[in-house]
Backbone as a ProteinNet text record, in pm:
[ID]
protein_1_A
[PRIMARY]
XXXXXXXXXXXXXXXXXXXXXXXXXXXXXXXXXXXXXXXXXXXXXXXXXXXXXXXXXXXXXXXXXXXXXXXXXXXXXXXXXXXXXXXXXXXXXXXXXXXXXXXXXXXXXXXXXXXXXXXXXXXXXXXXXXXXXXXXXXXXXXXXXXXXXXXXXXXXXXXXXXXX
[TERTIARY]
323.8	362.6	333.3	425	410.2	377.3	301.9	261.7	339	397.4	473.9	416.6	412.3	384.7	518.2	530.5	656.4	639.2	732.5	724.8	850	825.8	935.4	950.5	1072.3	1091.3	1066.8	1035.1	1020.5	1157	1159.7	1290.5	1360.8	1492.5	1569.7	1580.6	1627.6	1630.4	1706.6	1815.7	1900.7	1852.4	1754.8	1705.3	1598.9	1605.1	1507.1	1376.9	1389.3	1271	1282.9	1174.7	1173.3	1256.1	1375	1462.9	1435.6	1380.8	1348.9	1471.1	1555	1673.7	1629.9	1653.8	1606.3	1665.9	1779.6	1841.8	1765.2	1684.4	1611.6	1467.3	1419.8	1284.3	1270.6	1150.7	1123.5	1010.8	1032.2	931.8	876.6	745	680.5	597.6	633.8	563.7	433.6	327.8	199.5	202.7	132.8	122.9	173.9	168.2	208.4	359	398.4	539.6	575.8	654.3	692.8	776.6	868.1	955.4	878.3	777.1	693.8	610.3	569.3	494.4	583.3	704	792.2	856.5	903	973.8	909.7	781.8	706.6	773.4	803.8	864.6	1001.9	1082.2	1214.6	1201.4	1101.4	1075.9	1034.3	951.9	908.9	1027.3	1117	1236.1	1327	1341.8	1428	1378.8	1245.7	1187.1	1155.1	1200.7	1182.6	1036.3	952	807.8	775.2	811.5	800.8	655.5	569.5	429	358.8	390.6	333.6	380.3	506.8	559.6	491.1	470.8	401.3	259.6	188.7	53.9	54.6	153.7	165.4	186.9	275.6	303.9	179.2	107	-15.3	-119	-139.1	-237.1	-193	-65.7	-15.6	-31.8	5.3	-6	-152.7	-239	-381.5	-441.2	-401	-450.2	-406.3	-279.9	-230.3	-300.3	-322.3	-391.6	-535.7	-604.3	-742	-747.4	-654.8	-654.3	-624.9	-535.3	-509	-629.5	-697.1	-813.9	-925	-942.6	-1046.9	-999.8	-875.2	-824.6	-810.6	-770.4	-755	-626.9	-628.5	-513.4	-394.5	-278.1	-155.6	-162.2	-226.5	-240.5	-325.1	-434.7	-520.2	-449.2	-369.5	-291.5	-189.3	-127.6	-32.4	-101	-221.4	-297.1	-334.3	-372.3	-405.8	-283.4	-166.9	-43.2	-6.6	-31.7	-6.1	-98.6	-223.2	-317.7	-279.1	-229.3	-181.4	-60.7	29.9	145.6	102.2	1.6	-51.9	-111.5	-182	-237.5	-126.9	-20.4	93.1	155.4	169.7	225.5	138.3	8.7	-83.3	-88.4	-80.6	-94.2	40	149.5	282.4	299.6	259.8	275.4	192.2	72.8	-11.8	50.1	106.6	173.2	295.7	368.7	486.2	443.5	338.7	288.6	235.4	170.3	121.2	236.7	344.9	461.3	524.3	537.4	594.5	505	374.6	281.7	290.3	307.5	322.5	451.3	550.5	677.6	679.7	562.8	544.7	608.6	623.4	670.7	552.9	578.6	473.2	460.9	339.1	313.3	304.5	405.9	414.5	371	333.1	285.2	280	225.4	215.8	278.2	357.9	424.6	416.2	410.6	401.5	527.1	582	700.9	719	801	828.1	903.5	993.3	1070.2	1098.7	1168.4	1194.1	1276.1	1375.8	1461.7	1382.2	1296.1	1212.1	1116.4	1057.5	964.3	1036.3	1155.9	1233	1265.6	1306.6	1340.8	1218.7	1103.1	981.5	941.1	948.1	907.4	1000.5	1131.3	1225.5	1234.3	1201.2	1193.5	1083.2	966.1	857	886.7	958.7	991.1	1086.6	1186.1	1281	1211	1123.9	1052.1	960.1	907.2	816.2	890.4	1021.8	1099.6	1124.2	1132.7	1164.4	1044.6	924.8	804.7	743.8	642.2	578.3	517.7	528.2	470.5	321.5	275.9	134.1	51.7	-63.3	-153.2	-281.4	-326.7	-451.3	-567	-669.1	-781.2	-857.7	-917.5	-990.4	-1121.9	-1185.4	-1313.1	-1301.8	-1373.3	-1367.6	-1429.3	-1384	-1435.2	-1581.5	-1664.9	-1806.6	-1823.8	-1918.9	-1948.9	-2048.5	-2035	-2132.4	-2269.2	-2375.7	-2510.1	-2540.7	-2615.5	-2654	-2772.9	-2807.9	-2916.5	-3050.8	-3072	-3195.9	-3160.8	-3152.6	-3111.1	-3220.8	-3180.9	-3274.8	-3275.7	-3172.8	-3162	-3136.3	-3211.7	-3187.6	-3142.7	-3021.1	-2966.5	-2954.5	-3016.2	-3009.9	-3138.5	-3240.1	-3371.5	-3403.1	-3438.7	-3474.5	-3609.9	-3628.5	-3757.3	-3859.3	-3982.2	-4079.2	-4112.7	-4117.4	-4153.7	-4038.1	-3920.8	-3806.2	-3813.1	-3895.6	-3908	-4019.8	-3987.3	-4089.4	-4058.8
-698.4	-744.2	-633	-614.3	-512.4	-579.7	-509.4	-559.9	-482.9	-556.5	-497	-544.5	-454.8	-497	-505.9	-605.1	-632	-594.8	-516.3	-467.4	-509	-562.9	-607.8	-508.8	-466.6	-367.6	-428.4	-344.4	-395.9	-437	-522.2	-561.2	-439.5	-438.9	-329.5	-350.6	-249.8	-254.1	-372.9	-408	-514.4	-653.7	-663.7	-793.4	-845.6	-973	-1033.9	-1065	-1121.1	-1159	-1103.7	-1118.6	-1076.5	-1175.8	-1134.9	-1225.3	-1221.9	-1115	-1106.6	-1096.4	-996.5	-975.6	-936.5	-1020.6	-991.4	-865	-821.6	-700.6	-574.8	-583.3	-465.9	-459.7	-559.1	-557	-446	-391.1	-286.5	-334.5	-319.6	-353.5	-222.9	-202	-79.7	-116.8	-58.5	-88.3	-10.1	-79.8	-14.4	56.6	166.3	237	379.5	447.1	587.2	601.9	700.6	728.8	859.3	846.4	963	1060.1	1007.5	1094.5	1167.7	1102.9	1171.4	1279.9	1256.6	1357.3	1476.7	1448.6	1554.8	1633.1	1561.8	1624	1581.7	1611.7	1565.6	1588.2	1711.6	1734.9	1668.8	1671	1607	1455.1	1398.5	1255.3	1217.6	1302.2	1277	1286.4	1382.2	1393.3	1271.8	1224.4	1108.7	985.1	970	854.2	883.2	997.2	1038.4	1035.2	1092.7	1099.8	1237	1259.4	1392	1434.7	1346.1	1380.4	1405.2	1325	1342.8	1475.6	1507.9	1635.2	1753.1	1743.3	1849.5	1867.3	1757.9	1765	1824.2	1786.9	1840	1991.7	2037.1	2181.4	2256.3	2202.4	2268.1	2277.6	2166.5	2166.8	2261.9	2262.1	2348.6	2496.3	2531.8	2672	2713.5	2626.5	2658.6	2674.9	2589.4	2599.4	2730.4	2766.2	2892.1	3012.7	3010.3	3122.1	3134.1	3021.6	3025.6	3076.8	3035	3081.4	3230.8	3280.3	3425.6	3502.4	3444.4	3508.7	3525.8	3428.7	3435.7	3502.6	3546.6	3619.6	3534.5	3411.3	3320.4	3356.4	3338.1	3373.3	3281.6	3322.2	3243.8	3110.5	3107.3	2982.5	2880.8	2926.2	2836.9	2790.1	2877.9	2840	2733	2745.7	2645.6	2510.3	2513.3	2389.8	2325	2405.1	2350	2285.4	2348.5	2288.8	2161.4	2159.7	2040.4	1925.7	1957.6	1854.5	1800.1	1886.9	1839.8	1748.5	1784.2	1698.8	1565.6	1567.5	1444.4	1355.5	1416.6	1340.3	1276.3	1348.4	1292.9	1177.3	1191.5	1084.2	959.7	979.2	865.4	796.6	874.2	819	793.1	805	787	651.1	538.7	410.7	403.3	459.1	459.1	543.3	658	743.6	673.6	600.6	527.1	416.2	341.4	235.7	294.4	410.8	478.4	511.6	564.6	599.8	476	370.2	246	188.2	195.3	146.7	226.3	357.6	440.2	408.1	359	322.3	177	113.4	-24.1	-129.4	-100.7	-201.9	-293.4	-421.9	-519.7	-545.1	-539.7	-575.8	-727.9	-792.2	-938.5	-1006	-930.6	-996.7	-908.1	-967.4	-903.2	-998.2	-944.9	-1027.9	-958.3	-1039.5	-988.2	-1029.6	-937.5	-968.7	-870.9	-908.8	-820.9	-696.1	-712.5	-600.1	-627.6	-536.3	-550.1	-674.5	-700.5	-817.2	-947.8	-957.8	-1076.4	-1092.1	-981.1	-984.7	-1025.8	-972	-1011.1	-1159.4	-1209.4	-1351.6	-1439.5	-1402	-1480.8	-1477.3	-1358.7	-1348.4	-1427.6	-1408.2	-1474	-1623.8	-1670	-1813.5	-1874.6	-1810.9	-1857.6	-1836.7	-1731.2	-1698.5	-1803.4	-1844.2	-1946	-2080.7	-2114.9	-2242.4	-2249.1	-2134.8	-2135.5	-2119	-2122.9	-2118.8	-1980.6	-1880.7	-1746	-1666.3	-1713.9	-1635.9	-1598.4	-1515.5	-1475.1	-1597.9	-1609.1	-1723.4	-1732.9	-1855	-1873	-1844.8	-1784.8	-1751.4	-1829.8	-1898.5	-1972.8	-1876.1	-1891.1	-1798.4	-1816.3	-1708.5	-1711.7	-1788.2	-1780.7	-1848.2	-1940	-2050.5	-2138.6	-2071	-2112.2	-2054.9	-2093.9	-2004.9	-2037.9	-2148.1	-2236.4	-2346.5	-2299.5	-2347.9	-2308.8	-2366.3	-2295.8	-2345.5	-2471.3	-2561.6	-2684.4	-2656.3	-2753.5	-2734.7	-2721.6	-2798	-2788.6	-2753.4	-2626.5	-2588.2	-2615.2	-2671.4	-2693.4	-2575.5	-2493	-2382.3	-2253.9	-2150.4	-2016.6	-1934	-1888.1	-1814.7	-1906.5	-1871.9	-1954.1	-2032.7	-2006.4	-2067.1	-2170.5	-2293.5	-2395.7	-2363.6	-2413.6	-2396	-2491.4	-2443.7	-2530.6	-2655.3	-2647.9	-2764.5	-2860.8	-2830.6	-2919	-3039.3	-3031.2	-3142.5	-3235.9	-3353.5	-3450.3	-3584.3
1616.3	1484.2	1382.6	1294.2	1191	1057.9	976.1	845.2	738.9	645.1	535.5	403.3	304.6	167.9	95.6	8.5	-60.4	-207	-258.1	-395.7	-472.8	-591.9	-678.1	-793.4	-822.3	-929.1	-1066.2	-1163.8	-1300.8	-1355	-1456.4	-1512.7	-1573.7	-1560.1	-1618.3	-1769.3	-1839.7	-1986.8	-2042	-1980.4	-2033.2	-1992.7	-1903.4	-1859.7	-1956.2	-1987	-2076.8	-2003.3	-1884.2	-1807.3	-1666.6	-1594.2	-1454.5	-1373.7	-1329.3	-1255.9	-1107.2	-1056	-915	-826.2	-848.7	-767.1	-626.1	-525.4	-390.1	-329.7	-374.9	-319.7	-359.6	-463.6	-512.5	-460.9	-386.8	-334.2	-230.5	-218.6	-121.2	-29.8	100.8	200.3	256.5	244.3	292.1	415.1	529.2	654.7	662.8	700.8	723.6	857.8	866.6	993.9	985.2	1097.4	1105.7	1085.1	1003.2	980	1050.6	1157.6	1235.6	1152.1	1070.2	990.9	882.1	824.3	725.1	792.3	915.6	991.5	1024.5	1070.5	1116.9	1002	899.4	786.7	655.4	635.6	518.9	384.4	346.6	215.1	199.8	305.8	297.3	288.3	356.6	348.1	205.4	144.5	6	-90.1	-68.2	-152.3	-135.5	-13.1	13.3	-60.7	-69.3	-137.5	-284.2	-333.6	-473.2	-516.8	-434.5	-461.1	-518.4	-642.2	-702.9	-718.2	-765.8	-786.9	-652.6	-553.7	-420.4	-361.1	-378.8	-328.5	-396.5	-526	-598.3	-544.7	-522.9	-466.1	-326.6	-246.5	-111.1	-114.5	-200.8	-210	-255	-352.2	-400	-288.9	-215.9	-106.7	3.8	37.9	145.3	108.2	-13.9	-57.1	-64.5	-116.8	-124.5	15.5	107.8	245	308.3	290.9	348.3	286.1	154.3	90.6	138.6	154.3	203.9	347.5	427.9	566.4	575.4	489.7	487.2	433.2	333.4	274.3	377.2	462.8	564.3	693.7	696.1	811.7	937.4	920.6	1034.6	1109.1	1240.7	1323.6	1294.9	1341.6	1319.7	1393.2	1508.7	1584	1508.4	1449.5	1372.1	1245.4	1186.3	1068.9	1104.9	1223.9	1270.2	1291.4	1349.8	1373.4	1240.1	1141.1	1009.1	945.5	956.8	905.6	979.5	1110.1	1190.4	1149.4	1122.1	1076.5	938.9	852	721.5	739.2	830	857.4	917.4	1002.3	1060	951.7	857.9	746.3	662.7	637.7	562.7	639.7	770.6	851.4	851.1	855.1	853.5	717.1	612.1	476.9	408.2	478.4	418.6	350.5	411.7	341.1	213.6	216.8	97.7	-12.5	23.4	-74.6	-133.5	-49.9	-98	-194.3	-158.2	-248.1	-377.6	-370.8	-490.4	-584.7	-528	-610.1	-672.3	-594.8	-649.8	-758.9	-740	-841.8	-971	-961.1	-1081.4	-1156.1	-1084.1	-1146.9	-1193.5	-1193.8	-1243.6	-1153.7	-1025.7	-931.9	-901.8	-893.2	-867.2	-717.4	-667.9	-528.9	-524.4	-466.7	-471.7	-343.2	-244.1	-124.5	-2.6	101.2	231.6	331.4	422.2	520.9	657.1	761.1	897.5	972.3	1049.7	1128.3	1242.3	1340.8	1454	1411.2	1312.7	1259.9	1112.4	1047.4	904.2	873.6	953.4	928.8	938.6	1038.6	1053.9	936.3	893.2	781.1	652.4	629.9	512.2	515.2	630.2	643.2	612.9	667.6	643.7	496.6	435.8	295.7	204.6	219.8	129.4	153.9	274.2	298.6	212	210.5	124.5	-22.5	-52.9	-191.9	-250.3	-172.7	-218.8	-233	-136.8	-144.9	-265.8	-309.4	-424.1	-556.4	-554.4	-678.3	-733.1	-650.1	-697.2	-739.9	-708.5	-734.7	-601.5	-605.2	-480.5	-414.3	-281.4	-212.2	-238.5	-257.1	-286.6	-162	-183.5	-75.1	-96.4	5.1	-8.5	4.9	-79.3	-71.5	59.3	106.2	232.6	219.4	104	82.9	-38.2	-37.9	-154.4	-276.5	-391.9	-516.8	-533.4	-586.2	-603.2	-707	-680.6	-771.1	-875.7	-999.6	-1102.2	-1070.1	-1105.8	-1075.3	-1156.2	-1094.4	-1165	-1255.2	-1338.7	-1435.2	-1364	-1257.8	-1180.6	-1036.9	-1007.5	-872.2	-770.3	-656.3	-547.1	-450.7	-458.6	-365	-441.8	-406.2	-459.1	-340.2	-344.5	-231.3	-112.3	-1.4	118.6	142.6	59	82.4	-24.7	14.6	-85.4	-147.3	-269.3	-335.9	-274.1	-250.7	-186.1	-266	-398.6	-479.4	-495.6	-445.5	-461.4	-368.2	-261.7	-167.2	-213.8	-259.4	-302.7	-250.3
[MASK]
++++++++++++++++++++++++++++++++++++++++++++++++++++++++++++++++++++++++++++++++++++++++++++++++++++++++++++++++++++++++++++++++++++++++++++++++++++++++++++++++++++

């Protein structure tokens, strides 16, 4: 099963309210991205990640200059470039979510599915049932209760004088 985060675009200039056009939603799959690993800069250009691409170029150039400064062999330089590409492949979903967040896209949920089509079907089924808003998620833990005026328990241990 794959995990996807669902992002809703901000309203366009001519829109009065957030209408939630389902055709404009973006599903970002968690996990390693082979294409970002293999073609990092081109993958960033395809997803219009200008700031991420700029950071990548700065890190790559700085790494190459440091390796030349220390007189590292070409094989070690290749391994360092490969490790940088591996890092980009591993962090590709995070970089994509970062870019969407900077563009004011709202993260409206997380959905699990066998593939993208299944995940979209599951998300939009809940989205339609909830009236065009993000499906409600039940909290994992109950909300904490406010302390009473005379507490019998502090933390996990009862007060000794409370037993009478």
